[in-house]
Backbone as JSON, one array per atom type, in Angstrom:
{
  "sequence": "XXXXXXXXXXXXXXXXXXXXXXXXXXXXXXXXXXXXXXXXXXXXXXXXXXXXXXXXXXXXXXXXXXXXXXXXXXXXXXXXXXXXXXXXXXXXXXXXXXXXXXXXXXXXXXXXXXXXXXXXXXXXXXXXXXXXXXXXXXXXXXXXXXXXXXXXXXXXXXXXXXXXXXXXXXXXXXXXXXXXXXXXXXXXXXXXXXXXXXXXXXXXXXXXXXXXXXXXXXX",
  "N": [[0.78, -1.21, -0.06], [0.5, 2.11, -0.88], [1.54, 5.05, 0.85], [0.59, 8.64, 0.8], [2.35, 11.71, 1.95], [0.88, 14.74, 3.71], [2.31, 16.96, 2.14], [2.98, 15.68, -0.18], [0.72, 14.6, -1.4], [-0.43, 16.86, -1.72], [0.91, 17.97, -3.74], [0.72, 16.35, -5.78], [-2.09, 16.61, -6.07], [-1.64, 19.24, -7.07], [-0.27, 19.05, -9.31], [-1.99, 17.91, -10.88], [-4.18, 19.57, -11.49], [-5.91, 21.91, -13.63], [-4.54, 23.83, -16.05], [-5.65, 26.42, -16.27], [-6.48, 26.86, -13.36], [-4.38, 26.83, -12.28], [-3.42, 29.11, -13.28], [-4.95, 31.09, -12.38], [-4.26, 30.93, -9.6], [-1.84, 32.13, -9.79], [-2.09, 34.65, -10.56], [-3.76, 35.8, -8.6], [-2.01, 35.66, -6.3], [-0.81, 37.98, -7.06], [-2.26, 40.09, -6.74], [-2.55, 41.5, -3.68], [-1.36, 44.67, -2.89], [0.77, 46.75, -1.46], [0.45, 49.44, -1.55], [-2.48, 49.92, -2.47], [-3.4, 48.78, -0.21], [-2.85, 50.41, 1.85], [-4.28, 52.71, 1.1], [-6.95, 51.86, 1.09], [-6.96, 51.36, 4.04], [-6.74, 53.86, 4.79], [-8.86, 55.37, 3.71], [-10.89, 54.17, 5.04], [-10.41, 54.37, 7.8], [-10.92, 56.95, 8.04], [-12.76, 58.54, 9.28], [-14.49, 58.26, 12.84], [-16.34, 55.17, 12.67], [-18.28, 53.74, 14.36], [-21.18, 51.52, 15.01], [-24.44, 52.24, 13.55], [-23.45, 55.15, 12.95], [-22.83, 57.65, 11.04], [-20.55, 57.74, 9.37], [-20.23, 54.91, 9.55], [-22.01, 54.17, 7.86], [-21.29, 55.4, 5.46], [-19.24, 54.28, 5.05], [-20.01, 51.48, 4.33], [-21.55, 51.93, 2.24], [-19.32, 52.57, 0.46], [-17.73, 50.07, 0.31], [-19.75, 48.56, -0.86], [-19.74, 49.55, -3.4], [-16.82, 49.29, -4.08], [-16.86, 46.22, -4.21], [-18.64, 45.76, -6.27], [-17.27, 46.63, -8.16], [-15.11, 45.21, -8.32], [-16.51, 43.0, -9.66], [-18.13, 41.62, -7.76], [-21.31, 40.03, -6.29], [-23.1, 42.56, -4.53], [-24.84, 43.51, -1.48], [-26.25, 45.72, 0.99], [-27.45, 45.19, 3.97], [-30.1, 46.07, 6.44], [-29.79, 45.85, 10.19], [-31.48, 45.49, 13.19], [-30.05, 46.34, 16.23], [-29.29, 46.2, 19.83], [-27.4, 48.71, 21.02], [-25.88, 50.48, 23.32], [-25.49, 53.81, 24.56], [-23.88, 56.09, 26.62], [-25.2, 58.68, 28.74], [-24.55, 60.1, 30.69], [-21.56, 60.64, 32.32], [-19.41, 60.16, 34.91], [-16.32, 60.37, 36.9], [-14.55, 60.76, 39.93], [-12.42, 61.26, 42.48], [-12.65, 61.5, 45.91], [-11.13, 61.49, 48.19], [-8.0, 60.86, 49.63], [-7.83, 63.28, 48.39], [-9.05, 65.81, 46.21], [-10.4, 64.91, 42.83], [-11.18, 65.22, 39.67], [-11.79, 63.19, 37.08], [-11.38, 63.78, 33.37], [-12.14, 62.28, 31.38], [-11.7, 62.48, 28.63], [-10.28, 61.95, 25.37], [-7.39, 63.44, 24.67], [-6.27, 65.57, 21.99], [-3.79, 64.26, 19.55], [-0.73, 64.92, 18.56], [-0.18, 65.2, 15.28], [-1.75, 63.37, 14.52], [-4.95, 64.3, 12.76], [-7.26, 62.82, 13.09], [-8.0, 62.85, 15.5], [-9.12, 65.14, 16.4], [-11.61, 65.22, 15.87], [-14.04, 65.48, 17.69], [-16.69, 65.93, 17.86], [-17.69, 63.72, 16.27], [-16.92, 61.34, 17.83], [-17.31, 58.5, 19.82], [-18.28, 58.58, 23.36], [-15.7, 57.86, 26.02], [-16.23, 54.84, 27.33], [-17.19, 51.55, 28.58], [-18.86, 49.3, 26.82], [-22.31, 48.46, 27.25], [-22.32, 48.46, 30.34], [-23.93, 48.66, 33.3], [-26.33, 50.97, 34.52], [-25.41, 53.11, 37.17], [-24.37, 54.43, 40.55], [-22.07, 54.93, 42.56], [-20.08, 54.9, 45.64], [-17.13, 54.4, 46.82], [-14.37, 52.54, 48.48], [-11.0, 52.27, 46.8], [-9.77, 49.5, 45.1], [-7.0, 48.17, 43.96], [-6.22, 45.71, 41.35], [-4.64, 44.52, 39.61], [-4.44, 43.03, 36.84], [-7.24, 42.16, 36.68], [-7.87, 39.46, 36.66], [-8.99, 36.07, 37.53], [-7.21, 34.58, 38.78], [-5.68, 37.12, 39.96], [-7.46, 37.84, 41.89], [-7.55, 35.74, 43.38], [-4.87, 35.74, 44.64], [-5.17, 38.25, 46.04], [-7.01, 37.49, 48.11], [-5.57, 35.54, 49.43], [-3.76, 37.42, 50.64], [-5.01, 38.43, 52.34], [-6.94, 40.62, 51.53], [-9.87, 41.79, 50.7], [-12.32, 42.49, 48.16], [-14.88, 43.2, 48.48], [-18.0, 45.04, 48.17], [-16.07, 47.11, 47.35], [-14.39, 49.3, 45.1], [-12.93, 48.21, 42.29], [-9.82, 48.66, 40.59], [-8.73, 48.06, 37.25], [-5.77, 46.7, 35.13], [-5.85, 47.29, 31.63], [-5.62, 44.64, 29.37], [-4.47, 41.28, 29.08], [-6.79, 39.85, 29.43], [-10.05, 39.93, 28.07], [-11.63, 42.81, 28.06], [-14.27, 43.06, 28.44], [-15.15, 40.93, 30.3], [-14.06, 41.78, 32.43], [-15.42, 43.35, 34.49], [-17.5, 41.48, 35.03], [-16.28, 39.73, 36.5], [-15.15, 40.94, 38.61], [-17.55, 41.73, 39.68], [-18.3, 39.07, 40.44], [-16.83, 38.77, 42.78], [-17.73, 40.67, 44.56], [-17.24, 43.1, 44.13], [-18.41, 46.5, 44.1], [-18.26, 48.46, 41.39], [-16.29, 48.54, 38.56], [-12.93, 49.84, 37.49], [-11.31, 50.54, 34.33], [-8.17, 50.98, 33.14], [-5.45, 51.89, 30.82], [-2.19, 51.15, 30.96], [0.64, 52.73, 30.83], [3.09, 50.83, 31.05], [2.31, 48.77, 29.73], [1.82, 49.25, 27.03], [2.46, 51.97, 26.27], [4.77, 54.6, 26.6], [6.68, 53.62, 28.22], [7.56, 51.25, 26.79], [8.56, 51.9, 24.71], [9.03, 54.55, 21.66], [6.22, 56.67, 21.56], [3.51, 57.2, 19.43], [3.53, 60.15, 17.29], [6.09, 59.18, 16.61], [6.69, 56.68, 17.23], [5.11, 53.27, 17.81], [3.86, 53.12, 20.07], [1.09, 53.72, 22.54], [0.2, 57.33, 22.85], [1.26, 59.21, 25.77], [-0.96, 60.94, 28.14], [-1.27, 63.91, 28.54], [-2.83, 65.5, 30.03], [-3.59, 64.1, 32.35], [-5.58, 62.87, 33.02], [-8.05, 60.04, 33.72], [-8.55, 57.4, 32.11]],
  "CA": [[-0.15, -0.17, -0.11], [1.28, 3.53, -0.8], [0.84, 6.18, 1.51], [1.51, 9.9, 0.53], [2.45, 12.48, 3.08], [0.15, 15.85, 3.28], [2.82, 17.34, 0.98], [3.24, 14.95, -1.52], [-0.69, 14.68, -1.85], [-0.96, 18.34, -2.26], [1.94, 18.29, -4.98], [0.28, 15.59, -6.6], [-3.27, 17.42, -6.4], [-1.46, 20.55, -7.79], [0.06, 18.71, -10.83], [-3.23, 17.35, -11.97], [-4.66, 20.76, -11.48], [-6.19, 22.28, -14.94], [-3.64, 25.28, -16.11], [-6.63, 27.59, -15.76], [-6.73, 26.88, -11.98], [-3.12, 27.4, -11.69], [-3.06, 30.71, -13.54], [-5.72, 32.01, -11.23], [-3.55, 31.01, -8.27], [-0.53, 33.14, -9.85], [-3.03, 35.89, -10.69], [-4.39, 35.8, -7.02], [-0.9, 36.18, -5.5], [-0.29, 39.18, -7.35], [-3.3, 40.91, -6.18], [-2.15, 42.28, -2.73], [-0.48, 45.76, -3.14], [0.8, 47.59, 0.02], [-0.08, 50.86, -1.88], [-3.93, 49.73, -2.25], [-3.92, 48.44, 1.2], [-2.66, 51.61, 2.72], [-5.15, 53.73, 0.67], [-7.98, 51.25, 1.63], [-7.22, 51.57, 5.24], [-6.86, 55.45, 5.32], [-10.41, 55.9, 3.84], [-11.98, 53.31, 5.98], [-10.71, 54.66, 8.96], [-10.66, 58.65, 8.15], [-13.57, 59.26, 10.48], [-15.45, 57.41, 13.54], [-17.62, 54.5, 11.99], [-19.13, 52.52, 14.95], [-22.38, 50.92, 14.74], [-25.29, 53.4, 13.37], [-22.89, 56.16, 12.65], [-22.86, 58.38, 9.52], [-19.32, 57.22, 8.96], [-20.35, 53.5, 9.19], [-22.8, 54.11, 6.74], [-20.4, 55.96, 4.17], [-18.05, 53.39, 4.7], [-20.8, 50.12, 3.87], [-21.72, 52.27, 0.68], [-18.17, 52.38, -0.35], [-17.26, 48.77, 0.14], [-20.6, 47.73, -1.68], [-19.26, 50.16, -4.53], [-15.7, 48.44, -4.47], [-17.29, 44.82, -4.22], [-19.16, 45.9, -7.7], [-16.3, 47.02, -9.26], [-14.66, 43.63, -8.45], [-17.42, 41.88, -10.22], [-19.1, 40.58, -6.84], [-22.54, 40.63, -6.18], [-23.04, 42.89, -3.07], [-25.88, 44.66, -1.18], [-26.24, 46.64, 2.03], [-28.6, 44.87, 4.59], [-29.87, 46.89, 7.96], [-30.68, 45.16, 11.24], [-31.86, 46.51, 14.48], [-29.4, 45.9, 17.49], [-28.93, 46.98, 21.02], [-26.35, 49.65, 21.25], [-26.36, 51.5, 24.53], [-24.67, 55.12, 24.77], [-24.2, 56.82, 28.09], [-25.62, 60.1, 28.68], [-23.86, 61.02, 31.87], [-20.5, 59.85, 32.98], [-18.46, 60.91, 36.16], [-15.38, 60.1, 37.75], [-13.91, 61.55, 40.84], [-11.47, 61.15, 43.74], [-13.34, 62.4, 46.79], [-10.41, 61.59, 49.22], [-7.66, 62.0, 50.5], [-7.62, 64.68, 47.51], [-10.16, 65.66, 45.3], [-9.81, 64.75, 41.64], [-12.3, 64.95, 38.78], [-11.29, 62.75, 35.6], [-12.03, 64.5, 32.02], [-12.7, 60.96, 30.42], [-12.0, 62.92, 27.25], [-8.75, 61.8, 25.03], [-6.59, 64.55, 24.02], [-5.64, 65.75, 20.56], [-2.56, 63.92, 19.2], [-0.32, 65.76, 17.38], [0.38, 64.4, 13.87], [-3.4, 62.57, 13.96], [-6.18, 64.9, 12.45], [-8.57, 62.09, 13.29], [-8.13, 62.89, 17.18], [-9.49, 66.24, 16.6], [-13.04, 64.85, 15.61], [-14.81, 65.21, 19.04], [-18.44, 65.69, 17.45], [-18.04, 62.21, 15.74], [-16.35, 59.91, 18.41], [-18.21, 57.99, 20.99], [-17.44, 58.79, 24.54], [-14.94, 56.75, 26.47], [-16.96, 53.93, 28.01], [-17.05, 50.06, 28.59], [-20.11, 48.99, 26.3], [-23.38, 47.41, 27.96], [-22.35, 48.55, 31.48], [-25.18, 48.71, 33.9], [-26.27, 52.13, 35.09], [-24.93, 53.25, 38.62], [-23.83, 55.6, 41.46], [-21.73, 54.5, 43.74], [-19.01, 55.64, 46.2], [-16.51, 53.3, 47.74], [-12.58, 52.58, 48.69], [-10.64, 51.93, 45.52], [-8.65, 48.59, 45.14], [-6.04, 47.82, 42.9], [-6.54, 44.41, 41.39], [-3.72, 44.05, 38.55], [-5.08, 42.65, 35.28], [-8.45, 41.99, 37.33], [-8.38, 38.02, 36.38], [-9.15, 35.31, 38.66], [-5.69, 34.35, 39.71], [-5.34, 38.06, 40.94], [-8.42, 37.8, 43.13], [-7.36, 34.54, 44.41], [-3.6, 36.41, 45.29], [-5.34, 39.18, 46.99], [-7.44, 36.74, 49.02], [-4.33, 34.88, 50.21], [-3.02, 38.31, 51.28], [-6.28, 39.05, 53.16], [-7.47, 41.79, 51.04], [-11.29, 41.85, 50.35], [-12.8, 43.67, 47.53], [-16.43, 43.15, 48.66], [-18.25, 46.37, 48.73], [-15.11, 48.29, 46.84], [-14.45, 49.87, 43.68], [-11.61, 47.62, 41.98], [-9.18, 49.31, 39.14], [-7.84, 46.93, 36.78], [-5.52, 47.45, 33.71], [-6.35, 46.9, 30.23], [-4.88, 43.64, 28.74], [-4.19, 40.07, 29.65], [-8.07, 39.16, 29.41], [-11.24, 40.52, 27.38], [-12.23, 43.89, 28.79], [-16.08, 42.62, 28.67], [-15.18, 40.23, 31.04], [-13.37, 42.04, 33.81], [-16.33, 43.67, 35.34], [-18.18, 40.39, 35.38], [-15.32, 38.98, 37.37], [-15.16, 41.7, 39.49], [-18.84, 41.47, 40.4], [-18.54, 37.77, 41.24], [-15.7, 38.71, 44.06], [-18.36, 41.21, 45.59], [-16.96, 44.64, 43.94], [-19.52, 47.17, 43.31], [-17.91, 49.06, 40.41], [-14.77, 48.17, 37.96], [-12.19, 50.96, 36.65], [-10.33, 49.92, 33.72], [-7.09, 51.84, 32.49], [-4.38, 51.24, 30.21], [-0.94, 51.19, 31.64], [1.86, 52.77, 30.08], [3.91, 49.74, 31.2], [1.91, 47.73, 28.61], [1.61, 49.91, 25.4], [2.86, 53.19, 26.36], [5.88, 55.24, 26.73], [7.51, 52.88, 28.94], [7.63, 50.26, 26.01], [9.08, 52.51, 23.41], [8.56, 55.76, 21.32], [5.03, 56.91, 21.28], [2.9, 58.13, 18.34], [3.82, 59.59, 15.79], [7.61, 58.67, 16.55], [6.7, 55.2, 17.44], [3.93, 52.52, 17.7], [3.15, 53.12, 21.48], [0.04, 54.92, 22.59], [0.78, 58.37, 23.63], [0.85, 59.85, 27.32], [-2.04, 62.03, 28.33], [-0.58, 65.21, 29.26], [-3.64, 66.19, 31.04], [-3.52, 63.44, 33.87], [-7.08, 62.37, 33.4], [-8.34, 58.62, 33.73], [-9.33, 57.07, 30.42]],
  "C": [[0.79, 1.0, -0.06], [0.73, 4.38, -0.2], [1.51, 7.58, 1.02], [1.21, 10.97, 1.53], [1.55, 13.7, 2.65], [0.91, 16.78, 2.06], [2.79, 17.05, -0.1], [1.72, 14.88, -2.12], [-0.77, 16.06, -2.45], [0.05, 18.68, -3.58], [1.04, 17.44, -6.08], [-1.04, 15.91, -7.25], [-3.21, 18.76, -7.56], [-1.01, 19.99, -9.37], [-1.02, 18.21, -11.69], [-4.29, 18.62, -11.98], [-4.98, 21.61, -13.11], [-5.34, 23.67, -14.87], [-4.51, 26.45, -15.85], [-6.24, 27.9, -14.31], [-5.2, 27.59, -11.76], [-2.65, 28.76, -12.08], [-3.82, 31.47, -12.72], [-5.0, 31.96, -10.02], [-2.28, 32.22, -8.52], [-1.19, 34.35, -9.96], [-3.49, 36.39, -9.44], [-3.06, 36.31, -6.44], [-0.38, 37.58, -6.06], [-1.01, 40.75, -7.11], [-2.89, 42.08, -4.98], [-1.19, 43.11, -3.12], [-0.68, 46.58, -1.97], [-0.15, 49.27, -0.27], [-1.7, 51.12, -1.53], [-4.23, 49.81, -0.83], [-3.81, 49.21, 2.24], [-3.74, 52.63, 2.25], [-6.26, 53.56, 1.4], [-8.42, 51.67, 2.96], [-7.26, 52.91, 5.82], [-8.42, 55.75, 4.97], [-11.33, 55.25, 4.65], [-11.57, 53.81, 7.5], [-10.5, 56.35, 9.18], [-11.81, 59.34, 9.21], [-14.32, 58.13, 11.24], [-16.45, 56.26, 12.7], [-18.2, 53.46, 12.86], [-20.39, 52.47, 14.3], [-23.33, 52.14, 14.55], [-24.94, 54.64, 13.1], [-22.86, 56.54, 11.21], [-21.75, 57.81, 9.2], [-19.42, 55.79, 8.76], [-21.06, 53.28, 8.15], [-22.23, 54.22, 5.37], [-19.68, 54.84, 4.03], [-18.71, 51.6, 3.94], [-21.12, 50.65, 2.5], [-20.4, 52.37, -0.31], [-17.67, 51.03, -0.59], [-18.15, 47.92, -0.52], [-20.31, 48.29, -2.91], [-17.8, 49.4, -5.11], [-16.09, 46.73, -4.71], [-17.64, 45.07, -5.78], [-18.14, 45.98, -8.57], [-15.14, 45.87, -9.37], [-15.41, 42.77, -9.18], [-18.02, 41.29, -9.39], [-20.26, 41.48, -6.73], [-22.79, 41.15, -4.66], [-24.25, 43.61, -2.65], [-25.73, 44.77, 0.34], [-27.55, 45.8, 2.66], [-28.64, 45.72, 5.88], [-30.4, 45.61, 8.93], [-30.69, 45.93, 12.24], [-31.04, 45.71, 15.55], [-29.35, 46.66, 18.66], [-27.59, 47.5, 21.22], [-26.5, 50.69, 22.27], [-25.26, 52.52, 24.27], [-24.96, 55.7, 25.72], [-24.32, 58.2, 27.64], [-24.83, 60.8, 29.68], [-22.76, 60.12, 32.38], [-19.69, 60.55, 33.87], [-17.78, 60.38, 36.87], [-14.69, 60.6, 38.67], [-13.32, 60.86, 41.85], [-11.95, 61.74, 44.57], [-12.39, 62.39, 48.03], [-9.1, 60.82, 48.89], [-7.69, 63.25, 49.78], [-8.82, 64.53, 46.59], [-9.88, 65.92, 43.76], [-11.09, 64.48, 40.87], [-11.68, 64.45, 37.23], [-12.26, 63.59, 34.54], [-12.6, 63.45, 31.15], [-12.76, 61.66, 28.99], [-10.2, 62.4, 26.55], [-8.42, 63.1, 24.25], [-6.38, 64.72, 22.59], [-4.43, 65.06, 20.6], [-1.96, 64.55, 18.34], [0.31, 64.9, 16.42], [-0.82, 63.53, 13.38], [-4.58, 63.54, 13.96], [-7.27, 64.1, 13.02], [-8.81, 62.37, 14.88], [-8.81, 64.33, 17.36], [-11.2, 66.36, 16.15], [-13.84, 64.46, 16.92], [-16.41, 64.87, 18.55], [-18.86, 64.3, 17.03], [-17.78, 61.32, 16.47], [-17.31, 59.84, 19.43], [-17.42, 58.52, 22.18], [-16.85, 57.89, 24.96], [-16.06, 55.99, 27.59], [-16.88, 52.51, 27.92], [-18.66, 49.81, 28.03], [-21.14, 48.02, 27.04], [-23.07, 47.47, 29.56], [-23.4, 48.85, 32.18], [-24.83, 50.48, 34.53], [-26.05, 52.4, 36.72], [-24.5, 54.49, 39.26], [-23.36, 55.23, 42.24], [-20.26, 54.9, 44.0], [-18.26, 54.64, 47.16], [-14.81, 53.02, 47.67], [-12.32, 51.93, 47.31], [-9.4, 50.77, 46.05], [-8.08, 48.03, 44.18], [-5.82, 46.39, 42.52], [-5.46, 43.69, 40.18], [-4.47, 44.04, 37.2], [-6.82, 42.31, 35.67], [-8.89, 40.38, 36.72], [-8.19, 37.08, 37.41], [-7.89, 35.17, 39.38], [-5.6, 35.65, 40.4], [-6.09, 38.0, 41.91], [-7.99, 36.89, 43.88], [-5.7, 34.83, 45.51], [-4.0, 37.2, 46.42], [-5.92, 38.41, 48.2], [-6.63, 36.01, 49.98], [-3.63, 36.17, 51.35], [-4.31, 39.1, 52.1], [-6.69, 40.24, 52.56], [-8.69, 41.26, 50.47], [-11.78, 42.62, 49.74], [-14.23, 43.63, 47.51], [-16.7, 44.65, 49.07], [-17.25, 47.73, 48.11], [-15.13, 48.54, 45.4], [-13.08, 49.33, 43.08], [-11.21, 48.43, 40.53], [-8.45, 48.28, 38.73], [-7.1, 47.45, 35.41], [-5.64, 46.6, 32.71], [-5.34, 45.82, 30.02], [-5.08, 42.38, 29.51], [-5.66, 39.2, 29.91], [-8.75, 40.3, 28.66], [-11.6, 41.81, 28.46], [-13.62, 43.79, 29.17], [-16.05, 41.96, 29.87], [-14.58, 40.67, 32.67], [-14.29, 42.54, 34.77], [-17.28, 42.59, 36.04], [-17.26, 39.78, 36.65], [-15.43, 39.74, 38.63], [-16.56, 41.5, 40.75], [-19.13, 40.07, 40.99], [-17.77, 37.65, 42.3], [-16.67, 40.04, 44.84], [-18.11, 42.92, 45.17], [-18.26, 45.36, 43.2], [-19.67, 47.98, 42.12], [-16.43, 48.55, 39.73], [-14.27, 49.43, 36.98], [-11.36, 49.85, 35.61], [-9.66, 51.1, 32.83], [-6.1, 51.28, 31.94], [-2.87, 52.18, 30.75], [0.18, 51.4, 30.98], [2.83, 51.76, 29.98], [3.54, 48.71, 30.08], [1.93, 48.15, 27.31], [1.91, 51.34, 25.58], [4.47, 53.91, 26.31], [7.08, 54.65, 27.48], [7.98, 51.61, 28.22], [8.28, 50.87, 24.78], [8.58, 53.87, 22.92], [7.2, 55.68, 21.18], [4.66, 57.72, 19.94], [3.24, 59.48, 18.24], [5.37, 59.27, 15.38], [7.79, 57.49, 16.75], [5.25, 54.52, 17.25], [2.98, 52.58, 18.75], [2.31, 54.03, 21.8], [0.77, 55.93, 23.49], [0.27, 58.63, 24.8], [-0.36, 60.54, 27.03], [-1.41, 62.83, 29.07], [-1.65, 65.82, 30.31], [-3.97, 65.49, 32.31], [-4.73, 62.8, 33.82], [-7.16, 60.66, 33.36], [-8.91, 58.29, 32.61], [-10.22, 56.18, 30.7]]
}
């Protein structure tokens, strides 16, 4: 009995493929071009395009047009979805000093899209529940189960507290759920410069790291 390896089987299949199929493969490999990818990304990210926004509708129409130009059958369909947007947001430190976070990203030099304040969504964690709480703040690292287990071993109880967690190491949408499961009354998520900011390298536009916030506000 003759046994073919996966590589050998693929080669045998390719050798038997019609010339037209092989030509399609050769043509396909020539399609990706860095200049067109760069231009498409620039066009699609020129304005905020979250669900239900004018920018999103404009992108959909543009993509539909492009598909038609490529010879594809495409059409736009509309779906109704739940998409909560906060009407009021407030984050304050009341002791030992008073501080109110701006909750607004400052403009970034060299990035014209950061000036589109009237088109941007407010900073918030989608599908968070309404609430107004005042409590002690407890730092819980990334807010994953192992972090709470370590705090428990150290005798730190987060029940009835507001936890502050670093962005990363887990999906942001699950962090408030894990916090609630351990008795916390609220969860604040922030981006630590140690993970994706100036501590890791040059910030935009000189590098790829997230810019520092000169206002000192919590995002």
